[in-house]
N, C-alpha and C positions, 0 to 999 in steps of 0.2 A: 437537597430534596425538599420539596414543598411540604409545609405542614398540612395536616388534614383539614378539610373545610370545617369551620366552626359549626356549620349547619348540621353536621353529623352528630354534634353533641347537643342538638336541640336549639341552636341559635341560627338566626337568619343572616348573621354578619358574614362578609366576604373573608376568605382565607387570607392570612398574612404569612409571607414566606419566612422561613427560618434564616438566621444569619448564616453566612458561609463559614464553615469551620473545617478546613483541611480536607476538602473533597478530592477524590482521585481525578486524574485527567479525564478518564472516560465519563465520570459523573459530571464534571464541569462542562464538558462539551455537549452534554445532552441537550437536545432542542427543547424549548419551553413548551408546556402543554397548552391546550386551547385557552385555559383560563389565564394564561400568562402571555398570550400573543400580543405583540406590540400594537396591533390595530385595536384590540380590545382595551388595552391599557390607555391608548390615546383617547378612547371614548369615555374612559372612567379614570381620569388622572388622579382622583383623590384616593384610589385604592393603593395601599402601600405595595412596593415592588420588592422582589427578592434580589439581593446582592447586585444592584445596578452599577453600570459604569456611568457615573453622573457626568453630564455635559458640563462644560465650563460655566462658572457662575457669571451671569450677566453683569456688565459694568453698571455702576451707579446704584448698587443695592448695599444694604447693611446687614450685618449678622445680629439677630436677636436670639437670646437664649434664656431658658428657664420656663417652666410650665405655665406660670401665671402671665408672664409677659407675652408669650406667644398666644396664649388663649385670648388675651385682651386685643391683640392686633387682628386675630381671626374674627373677633366679634365686631370690632370697630371699623376696620378697613380691609376686609378679606381680599379684595381685588389687588391689593398691594403686596400680598404674600406670593413670592415667586416659587418657593420650594420649602417643603417641610421635611426635616430629617429627624427620625426617632430611633432610640436605642433602648434595649431592655425588654421587659415583658410587655407583650401587646396589651394585656389587660390594664396595665398602668396608664396607657395612653388612649384608652377607649373614648374619653370625652373629646380629645383633640382630633382623633381619627374621624369621629362623627361630624365635628365642625368642619373639618377639611373636606369631607365627602359632600356636605351641603354646598360648599362653595367651589367644588371641583379643583381644589388645590393639589398640585403635584406633591405626592407624599411618598417617602421612602422609609422602610424599616431596615436598619443596618445592624450588623454585629458591633459590639463595643470597639474592637480594634479599628474598623472602618470609620465608625462615628468619631472616635477620638482623633483620627487622622484629619478628618474634615474640621474638627474643632480645635486644632492645635494652636490657633492664634488667640484663643480665649484667655482672659486674665487668670481664671481659676477653673476649678472643675465643678462649680455649682450650677451646672447646666441642666441637671436632672434628666439627662438623656433626651433633651429637646432643643433643637435649633431651627431657626427659620431665616431664609434670605428674603428680605423685605425692602421695598422701595422706601427711602427715607421719609419720615413724617414731615409735614410742613412746619417750618420754624419761622415765626413772624418777626418783625422788627418795628421800630417806631413809626415807620411809614404806614403800618397796618393798624394803628391805634383806632382808626375810625370803626373797626370791627367791634370795639369795646363800648360802643355807644349805648347799648342796652345791657351791659354787664352790671352785676351788683357787687361782686367781690373780686378784687385783684390783689395779688401779692407782688411786691417789689423787693428783690434781694440785693442788699448792698454788700457786695464782696463776700458772699457765703462761699467758702472754698472747700469745705469738707464734702466729699461725694456722698457719704452716708447721710449727712444732714440734708443735702439736696434731695436725695431719694425719699427720705421720710417726709419732707415738706411737700413733694409732689404727690405722694400717696395720701397725705392728710388733706391736701387741697382738693384732690379728686373725691375723697370720701365725703367731705363737707360741701361739695358742689360749688367750689370757687370757679370763677370763669377763666382765669389766666394767671400765669406766673411770668414775671419779667426777670430775666437772668442776665447779669452783666456778661458781655462778650469777652472781656479780658479780666484777669486777676480774680477769677471765680471758677467754681466747678461747673461743668456742663453736662448735658444729658447724654453721656456715653452709654454704650450697651450695658456696662456694668451698673450704672446708675438706673437705667431703665429696668434691669432685672431686680435691683434692690427696691425699686418703687412698686414692685409686685402688681404690675398692670396699670398703675395710676397714670403713667406717662401717656397712655393712649386716650385718657379720658379728660384731659385738660389742655388748653392751648398754651404753648410756650413761646415767649418772645425774647429775642436776644437784643439787649440794649447796650449802647456804647456809653451813655451818660445817665446816671441815676437822677441827677437834678433836672435834666431836660425831660426825662420820662415823667417825673412827678408833676412838673408844670403842665405837661400835655394831659395828664390824667385829671388835674384840676380843671382844665378847660372843658373836659368832658363831664364835669359835674361831680367828680369824686372828692370825698372828704379823705384826706391822706393822713393816716395816723402812724407815727413812728413808735415802735415798741421799744420802750426804754425804762429801765428800773427806776429812774428818777422822774418819771412822768408825774404831773400834778394829780391826775385823776386815773382811776382804774378803768378797765374795759367796761365793767358793769355800770359805771357812772357816766359813761360816754354815750352819746346818741349814735347808734349804729343802724338806724332805720333807713338811711339813704345809701347811696352808692359809696362804698368804702374800699379804700386801698390801704393795706397794711404794709409797712416798710420794715424789713427785718435786717439787722446788722450782722456783721461778721462774727465768727466764733471768737470769743475773748474780748475783742475791742468794742463790739457792739456797733451802733450807728456812728458814722463819721460826723464830726461837728457840722460840716457843710451840709450834709444830708439832713440833719436835724433842722437846720434853718429853713429848709424848703418844705418841711412837713406842716400840715395844718395844725397839728397838736401832737404832743407826746403822751402816750398812755402806758401805764404799768400794770403788771399782773401782781396782785397782792400776795404777800408771803415773804419768805426768805428769813435769814438770820445771819449773824456774823460768821463769815467764812463761806456762806452759801447765799449770796445776795441775789443771784439771778439764775434763770433757767437756760438750758441749752437752746440754741437758735431754733432747732426743729421742734423741740417741746413747746417753747413759747409760741411758735407759729400755730401749732396744733391747738393750744389753749385758746388763742385768739379766734381761730376759725370756729371752734366749738361755741364760743360765746356769741359770735356773729350768727351762727346757725340757730342757736337757742333763742335769741331775740327775734330772729325772723319767724320762727315757728310760733312765738307767743303773740305776734301781731294779729 
């Protein structure tokens, strides 16, 4: 049975249907009212529907989940969102429903059993009652480096393999307005739906490049005018002592091992973050990246 229109409680919002919970056969076969007529819904696809029989998911889409990740994609590329699925209290999803309404995104409010059925392929249950089927974002590669001609700050990840670290790096890069992140195609973490969720919307706000060879990528960035700085605890100078006024690329090494020796040899210079003590000589890869990005942003603001 449909929930009463919210307008009866002094709101102008459209009614959202209740989840289906054990209706009798006679109730289930009842014809939808005028406000639920298929033609009306077709004209207003952003209005959540009651207990729908969802059509098959189109091929070539990916499943994103989590409130912030889905909000980011609705803001950044709403036309790529094929379908929005929501569960739980309607008031919890008010912001997403309003965003979907503006972009006429097909939206469904489901009961938790139905929602969990559609989300059974998720790695965990941290979806917050929000899923979206979305066209995959553009992932660039070395052949697209000409797009970085006017970029100011780029990250190059040398075998960073921990998904949580990658997510934090993506989030920090977006927060400090870096232009791009170069991620190794092999032997490294990738931007999976779980990483995208952990990045809390950051993945939609920065360009991602998949590279096959870190050394070649560094050389290509140098040709574009980048000063390539490897983060290394044994660097001669600190970040604050280095000139960060120009186009800068930070190279971050793997967890534990840090930068590979070959990678170091291709960097313009190695820089360190001051601090540490015996037994705690270095920072986590994601934390070190965040500090470097902050220093870059601070110096840019002081110019």
